[in-house]
LOSEMAR-583231 format. One record per atom (N, C-alpha, C): z, y, x; residue in one letter; atom name; residue number from 1. Coordinates in Angstrom, 1 decimal. Layout:
% residues N
PT     c3     c2     c1 resn name resi
PT      Z      Y      X    A   CA  NUM
...
//
This chain:
% residues 120
PT     c3     c2     c1 resn name resi
PT   16.5   -8.8   11.7    M    N    1
PT   15.3   -8.1   10.9    M   CA    1
PT   14.7   -8.9    9.7    M    C    1
PT   14.4   -8.3    8.6    P    N    2
PT   13.8   -9.2    7.7    P   CA    2
PT   12.4   -9.6    8.3    P    C    2
PT   12.1  -10.8    7.7    K    N    3
PT   10.9  -11.6    8.3    K   CA    3
PT    9.7  -10.8    7.4    K    C    3
PT    9.9  -10.3    6.2    K    N    4
PT    8.8   -9.6    5.5    K   CA    4
PT    9.3   -8.3    5.0    K    C    4
PT    8.4   -7.4    4.8    L    N    5
PT    8.7   -6.1    4.4    L   CA    5
PT    7.8   -5.8    3.3    L    C    5
PT    8.3   -5.6    2.0    V    N    6
PT    7.3   -5.3    0.8    V   CA    6
PT    7.7   -3.6    0.4    V    C    6
PT    6.4   -2.9    0.6    I    N    7
PT    6.6   -1.5    0.1    I   CA    7
PT    5.7   -1.2   -1.0    I    C    7
PT    6.4   -0.6   -2.0    K    N    8
PT    5.7   -0.2   -3.1    K   CA    8
PT    5.5    1.4   -3.1    K    C    8
PT    4.4    1.8   -3.1    V    N    9
PT    3.9    3.2   -3.2    V   CA    9
PT    3.7    3.6   -4.6    V    C    9
PT    4.4    4.6   -5.0    T    N   10
PT    4.2    5.0   -6.5    T   CA   10
PT    3.6    6.4   -6.4    T    C   10
PT    3.3    7.1   -5.4    A    N   11
PT    2.9    8.4   -5.2    A   CA   11
PT    1.5    8.5   -4.5    A    C   11
PT    0.8    9.4   -4.8    G    N   12
PT   -0.7    9.5   -4.1    G   CA   12
PT   -0.7   11.0   -3.7    G    C   12
PT   -1.8   11.6   -3.8    A    N   13
PT   -2.0   13.1   -3.6    A   CA   13
PT   -1.0   13.9   -4.3    A    C   13
PT   -0.3   13.4   -5.6    D    N   14
PT    0.4   14.3   -6.3    D   CA   14
PT    1.7   14.5   -5.7    D    C   14
PT    2.2   13.6   -4.7    A    N   15
PT    3.3   13.8   -3.8    A   CA   15
PT    3.1   13.4   -2.4    A    C   15
PT    2.3   14.2   -1.7    P    N   16
PT    1.7   13.7   -0.5    P   CA   16
PT    2.8   13.2    0.7    P    C   16
PT    3.9   13.8    0.6    E    N   17
PT    4.9   13.4    1.8    E   CA   17
PT    5.4   12.1    1.5    E    C   17
PT    5.8   11.8    0.3    R    N   18
PT    6.3   10.5   -0.1    R   CA   18
PT    5.2    9.3    0.2    R    C   18
PT    3.9    9.8   -0.2    C    N   19
PT    2.9    8.7    0.0    C   CA   19
PT    2.7    8.7    1.6    C    C   19
PT    2.6    9.6    2.4    S    N   20
PT    2.6    9.4    3.7    S   CA   20
PT    3.5    8.6    4.5    S    C   20
PT    4.9    8.9    3.8    Q    N   21
PT    5.9    8.2    4.4    Q   CA   21
PT    5.6    6.5    4.3    Q    C   21
PT    5.2    6.2    3.1    A    N   22
PT    5.1    4.8    2.9    A   CA   22
PT    4.1    4.2    3.6    A    C   22
PT    2.9    4.7    3.7    F    N   23
PT    1.8    4.4    4.6    F   CA   23
PT    2.2    4.2    6.0    F    C   23
PT    3.0    5.3    6.3    T    N   24
PT    3.4    5.3    7.8    T   CA   24
PT    4.5    4.3    8.2    T    C   24
PT    5.4    3.9    7.3    V    N   25
PT    6.4    2.9    7.6    V   CA   25
PT    5.7    1.6    7.5    V    C   25
PT    4.8    1.4    6.7    A    N   26
PT    3.9    0.0    6.5    A   CA   26
PT    3.2    0.0    7.9    A    C   26
PT    2.5    0.9    8.3    A    N   27
PT    1.8    0.8    9.5    A   CA   27
PT    2.7    0.6   10.8    A    C   27
PT    3.9    1.2   10.9    V    N   28
PT    4.6    1.0   12.0    V   CA   28
PT    5.2   -0.5   11.9    V    C   28
PT    5.7   -0.9   10.6    A    N   29
PT    6.1   -2.3   10.5    A   CA   29
PT    5.1   -3.3   11.2    A    C   29
PT    3.8   -3.1   10.6    V    N   30
PT    2.8   -4.0   11.0    V   CA   30
PT    2.7   -4.1   12.7    V    C   30
PT    2.5   -2.8   13.2    A    N   31
PT    2.4   -2.6   14.5    A   CA   31
PT    3.8   -3.1   15.4    A    C   31
PT    5.0   -3.3   14.7    S    N   32
PT    6.1   -3.8   15.2    S   CA   32
PT    6.2   -5.3   15.1    S    C   32
PT    5.3   -6.0   14.6    G    N   33
PT    5.3   -7.4   14.3    G   CA   33
PT    5.9   -7.8   12.8    G    C   33
PT    6.1   -7.2   12.1    V    N   34
PT    6.7   -7.2   10.7    V   CA   34
PT    5.6   -7.7    9.7    V    C   34
PT    5.8   -8.7    9.1    E    N   35
PT    5.0   -9.2    8.0    E   CA   35
PT    5.0   -8.2    6.9    E    C   35
PT    4.0   -7.4    6.5    V    N   36
PT    4.0   -6.2    5.6    V   CA   36
PT    3.2   -6.7    4.3    V    C   36
PT    3.6   -6.4    3.3    S    N   37
PT    2.8   -6.3    1.8    S   CA   37
PT    3.1   -5.0    1.2    S    C   37
PT    1.9   -4.2    1.2    L    N   38
PT    1.9   -3.0    0.5    L   CA   38
PT    1.3   -2.9   -0.7    L    C   38
PT    2.1   -2.4   -1.7    W    N   39
PT    1.7   -2.4   -3.1    W   CA   39
PT    1.4   -1.0   -3.4    W    C   39
PT    0.1   -0.7   -4.0    L    N   40
PT   -0.4    0.5   -4.4    L   CA   40
PT   -0.2    0.6   -5.9    L    C   40
PT    0.6    1.6   -6.2    T    N   41
PT    0.6    1.8   -7.8    T   CA   41
PT    0.6    3.2   -8.3    T    C   41
PT    0.4    3.5   -9.5    G    N   42
PT    0.3    4.9  -10.0    G   CA   42
PT   -0.8    5.5   -9.2    G    C   42
PT   -0.8    6.8   -8.9    E    N   43
PT   -1.7    7.5   -7.9    E   CA   43
PT   -2.2    7.0   -6.7    E    C   43
PT   -1.3    6.3   -6.0    S    N   44
PT   -1.8    5.8   -4.7    S   CA   44
PT   -2.8    4.7   -4.8    S    C   44
PT   -3.0    4.2   -6.2    T    N   45
PT   -4.0    3.2   -6.3    T   CA   45
PT   -5.5    3.6   -5.7    T    C   45
PT   -5.6    4.9   -6.0    W    N   46
PT   -7.1    5.4   -5.8    W   CA   46
PT   -7.4    5.3   -4.2    W    C   46
PT   -6.3    4.9   -3.2    F    N   47
PT   -6.5    4.8   -1.8    F   CA   47
PT   -7.0    3.5   -1.6    F    C   47
PT   -7.2    2.7   -2.4    A    N   48
PT   -7.8    1.2   -2.1    A   CA   48
PT   -9.2    1.4   -2.4    A    C   48
PT   -9.9    2.6   -2.9    L    N   49
PT  -11.3    2.6   -2.9    L   CA   49
PT  -11.8    3.1   -1.6    L    C   49
PT  -12.9    2.7   -1.2    P    N   50
PT  -13.5    3.1    0.0    P   CA   50
PT  -13.8    4.6    0.0    P    C   50
PT  -13.4    5.2    1.1    G    N   51
PT  -13.5    6.8    1.2    G   CA   51
PT  -12.4    7.5    0.6    G    C   51
PT  -11.6    7.0   -0.4    R    N   52
PT  -10.6    7.8   -1.0    R   CA   52
PT   -9.4    8.3    0.0    R    C   52
PT   -9.0    7.5    0.8    A    N   53
PT   -8.0    7.9    1.8    A   CA   53
PT   -8.3    8.9    2.8    A    C   53
PT   -9.8    9.0    3.0    A    N   54
PT  -10.3   10.1    4.0    A   CA   54
PT  -10.0   11.6    3.2    A    C   54
PT   -9.9   11.6    2.0    E    N   55
PT   -9.8   13.0    1.2    E   CA   55
PT   -8.4   13.3    1.2    E    C   55
PT   -7.5   12.4    1.6    F    N   56
PT   -6.0   12.7    1.6    F   CA   56
PT   -5.7   13.6    3.0    F    C   56
PT   -5.0   14.6    2.7    E    N   57
PT   -4.6   15.6    3.8    E   CA   57
PT   -3.1   16.0    3.7    E    C   57
PT   -2.5   15.9    4.9    L    N   58
PT   -0.9   16.3    5.1    L   CA   58
PT   -0.8   16.7    6.4    L    C   58
PT   -0.6   18.1    6.7    P    N   59
PT   -0.4   18.5    8.1    P   CA   59
PT    0.6   17.7    8.7    P    C   59
PT    0.5   17.6    9.9    H    N   60
PT    1.4   16.8   10.7    H   CA   60
PT    1.7   15.4   10.5    H    C   60
PT    0.7   14.8    9.8    A    N   61
PT    0.9   13.5    9.4    A   CA   61
PT   -0.2   12.5   10.0    A    C   61
PT    0.1   11.4   10.2    A    N   62
PT   -1.1   10.6   10.7    A   CA   62
PT   -2.1   10.5    9.6    A    C   62
PT   -3.5   10.4    9.9    P    N   63
PT   -4.5   10.3    9.1    P   CA   63
PT   -4.4    9.0    8.1    P    C   63
PT   -4.3    9.1    6.8    L    N   64
PT   -4.3    8.1    5.9    L   CA   64
PT   -5.2    6.8    6.1    L    C   64
PT   -6.4    7.4    6.5    P    N   65
PT   -7.5    6.1    6.7    P   CA   65
PT   -7.0    5.1    7.6    P    C   65
PT   -6.4    5.7    9.0    D    N   66
PT   -5.8    5.2   10.1    D   CA   66
PT   -4.7    4.2    9.7    D    C   66
PT   -3.9    4.8    9.0    L    N   67
PT   -2.6    4.0    8.6    L   CA   67
PT   -2.9    2.8    7.7    L    C   67
PT   -4.1    3.1    6.6    L    N   68
PT   -4.4    2.0    5.7    L   CA   68
PT   -5.2    0.8    6.5    L    C   68
PT   -6.0    1.4    7.5    E    N   69
PT   -6.7    0.3    8.3    E   CA   69
PT   -5.7   -0.6    9.2    E    C   69
PT   -4.7    0.1    9.5    S    N   70
PT   -3.7   -0.8   10.3    S   CA   70
PT   -2.9   -1.8    9.6    S    C   70
PT   -2.6   -1.4    8.3    V    N   71
PT   -2.1   -2.3    7.2    V   CA   71
PT   -2.9   -3.4    6.8    V    C   71
PT   -4.1   -3.1    6.8    L    N   72
PT   -5.1   -3.9    6.2    L   CA   72
PT   -5.4   -5.1    7.4    L    C   72
PT   -5.5   -4.6    8.6    A    N   73
PT   -5.7   -5.5    9.8    A   CA   73
PT   -4.5   -6.4    9.9    A    C   73
PT   -3.2   -6.0    9.5    G    N   74
PT   -2.2   -6.9    9.9    G   CA   74
PT   -1.3   -7.3    8.8    G    C   74
PT   -1.5   -6.8    7.7    G    N   75
PT   -1.0   -7.2    6.6    G   CA   75
PT   -1.5   -7.2    5.1    G    C   75
PT   -1.1   -7.1    4.0    Q    N   76
PT   -1.5   -7.4    2.8    Q   CA   76
PT   -1.5   -6.2    1.9    Q    C   76
PT   -2.7   -5.6    1.4    V    N   77
PT   -2.6   -4.4    0.5    V   CA   77
PT   -2.9   -4.8   -0.9    V    C   77
PT   -2.1   -4.6   -1.9    T    N   78
PT   -2.4   -5.0   -3.1    T   CA   78
PT   -2.1   -3.9   -4.3    T    C   78
PT   -3.3   -3.9   -5.0    V    N   79
PT   -3.1   -2.8   -6.3    V   CA   79
PT   -2.6   -3.5   -7.5    V    C   79
PT   -1.8   -2.6   -8.0    C    N   80
PT   -1.2   -3.1   -9.4    C   CA   80
PT   -2.3   -3.4  -10.3    C    C   80
PT   -2.3   -4.4  -11.1    T    N   81
PT   -3.0   -4.8  -12.1    T   CA   81
PT   -3.2   -3.7  -13.1    T    C   81
PT   -2.1   -3.4  -13.8    Q    N   82
PT   -2.1   -2.4  -14.9    Q   CA   82
PT   -2.5   -0.9  -14.2    Q    C   82
PT   -2.2   -0.7  -13.2    C    N   83
PT   -2.7    0.6  -12.7    C   CA   83
PT   -4.2    0.6  -12.4    C    C   83
PT   -4.7   -0.3  -11.9    A    N   84
PT   -6.2   -0.6  -11.8    A   CA   84
PT   -6.8   -0.6  -13.0    A    C   84
PT   -6.4   -1.2  -14.0    V    N   85
PT   -6.9   -1.2  -15.2    V   CA   85
PT   -7.0    0.3  -16.0    V    C   85
PT   -6.0    0.8  -15.9    R    N   86
PT   -5.8    2.3  -16.5    R   CA   86
PT   -7.0    3.2  -15.8    R    C   86
PT   -7.2    2.9  -14.6    R    N   87
PT   -8.2    3.6  -13.8    R   CA   87
PT   -9.6    3.3  -13.9    R    C   87
PT   -9.9    2.0  -14.3    G    N   88
PT  -11.1    1.5  -14.4    G   CA   88
PT  -11.6    0.8  -13.1    G    C   88
PT  -10.7    0.3  -12.2    I    N   89
PT  -10.8   -0.2  -11.1    I   CA   89
PT  -10.7   -1.4  -11.1    I    C   89
PT  -12.0   -2.0  -10.5    E    N   90
PT  -12.1   -3.7  -10.4    E   CA   90
PT  -12.0   -4.1   -9.0    E    C   90
PT  -11.7   -5.6   -9.1    E    N   91
PT  -11.6   -6.0   -7.5    E   CA   91
PT  -12.9   -5.7   -6.6    E    C   91
PT  -14.0   -5.7   -7.2    K    N   92
PT  -15.1   -5.5   -6.5    K   CA   92
PT  -15.2   -4.0   -6.0    K    C   92
PT  -14.5   -3.2   -6.4    D    N   93
PT  -14.4   -1.9   -6.2    D   CA   93
PT  -13.6   -1.5   -5.0    D    C   93
PT  -12.6   -2.3   -4.5    L    N   94
PT  -11.6   -2.2   -3.4    L   CA   94
PT  -12.3   -2.3   -2.2    L    C   94
PT  -11.4   -1.6   -1.0    V    N   95
PT  -11.8   -1.8    0.3    V   CA   95
PT  -11.8   -3.2    0.6    V    C   95
PT  -12.5   -3.8    1.7    E    N   96
PT  -12.3   -5.0    2.0    E   CA   96
PT  -10.8   -5.5    2.5    E    C   96
PT  -10.4   -6.5    2.0    G    N   97
PT   -9.2   -7.0    2.4    G   CA   97
PT   -8.0   -6.7    1.3    G    C   97
PT   -8.2   -5.8    0.3    A    N   98
PT   -7.4   -5.3   -0.7    A   CA   98
PT   -7.4   -6.3   -1.8    A    C   98
PT   -6.5   -6.4   -2.7    R    N   99
PT   -6.7   -7.2   -3.9    R   CA   99
PT   -5.9   -6.6   -5.0    R    C   99
PT   -6.0   -7.2   -6.2    I    N  100
PT   -5.5   -6.7   -7.5    I   CA  100
PT   -4.4   -7.9   -7.8    I    C  100
PT   -3.3   -7.5   -8.1    A    N  101
PT   -2.2   -8.3   -8.6    A   CA  101
PT   -1.2   -7.8   -9.5    A    C  101
PT   -0.5   -8.5  -10.2    G    N  102
PT    0.5   -8.0  -11.2    G   CA  102
PT    1.9   -8.2  -10.7    G    C  102
PT    2.8   -7.7  -11.7    A    N  103
PT    4.2   -7.7  -11.5    A   CA  103
PT    4.8   -9.2  -11.2    A    C  103
PT    4.2  -10.3  -11.7    Q    N  104
PT    4.7  -11.5  -11.4    Q   CA  104
PT    4.6  -11.8   -9.8    Q    C  104
PT    3.5  -11.4   -9.2    L    N  105
PT    3.5  -11.7   -7.7    L   CA  105
PT    4.5  -10.7   -7.0    L    C  105
PT    4.4   -9.5   -7.4    F    N  106
PT    5.4   -8.6   -6.8    F   CA  106
PT    6.8   -9.0   -7.0    F    C  106
PT    7.2   -9.5   -8.0    V    N  107
PT    8.7  -10.0   -8.0    V   CA  107
PT    8.7  -11.2   -7.3    V    C  107
PT    7.9  -12.1   -7.2    Q    N  108
PT    8.0  -13.4   -6.3    Q   CA  108
PT    8.1  -13.1   -4.9    Q    C  108
PT    7.3  -11.9   -4.5    E    N  109
PT    7.5  -11.7   -3.2    E   CA  109
PT    8.8  -10.9   -2.7    E    C  109
PT    9.3   -9.9   -3.6    I    N  110
PT   10.6   -9.2   -3.2    I   CA  110
PT   11.8  -10.2   -3.5    I    C  110
PT   11.7  -11.2   -4.1    M    N  111
PT   12.8  -12.2   -4.5    M   CA  111
PT   12.7  -13.4   -3.3    M    C  111
PT   12.0  -13.4   -2.4    A    N  112
PT   11.9  -14.5   -1.4    A   CA  112
PT   13.0  -14.1   -0.5    A    C  112
PT   13.4  -15.3    0.2    E    N  113
PT   14.5  -15.1    1.3    E   CA  113
PT   13.9  -14.3    2.6    E    C  113
PT   14.9  -13.6    3.0    D    N  114
PT   14.6  -12.6    4.2    D   CA  114
PT   13.4  -11.7    4.0    D    C  114
PT   13.5  -10.9    2.7    V    N  115
PT   12.5   -9.8    2.5    V   CA  115
PT   13.3   -8.6    2.1    V    C  115
PT   12.8   -7.5    2.6    Q    N  116
PT   13.4   -6.3    2.4    Q   CA  116
PT   12.3   -5.5    1.5    Q    C  116
PT   12.8   -5.0    0.5    A    N  117
PT   11.8   -4.2   -0.5    A   CA  117
PT   12.2   -2.6   -0.4    A    C  117
PT   11.0   -1.9   -0.3    L    N  118
PT   11.1   -0.3   -0.4    L   CA  118
PT   10.2    0.1   -1.3    L    C  118
PT   10.6    1.3   -2.0    V    N  119
PT   10.0    1.9   -3.1    V   CA  119
PT    9.8    3.3   -2.7    V    C  119
PT    8.6    3.9   -2.6    Y    N  120
PT    8.4    5.2   -2.2    Y   CA  120
PT    7.6    5.9   -3.5    Y    C  120
//
């Protein structure tokens, strides 16, 4: 099993099933003891703002706020720098524990030994 799982979410409310799958896999991995780095890009970027995950609804899926809370408690949540800038989001706007970082850090994370990267 990889020592670390890096998950990049490219979908938000515009593709709810894909978005929910990414958050679910991240939360299950954290609960399984896997080191997780969840990257929010594109429309998923909005879920790094307080209260925004609560607006997300998908029948028969775990509530997004619960999944996000699980990942924040045991992993790392990162918002793409360019995605944040395009949406006028600053570090001070994010939920506690989230950060903003760019492609250089993403590449560094996925190229490390014993890392599995997934893109949703």
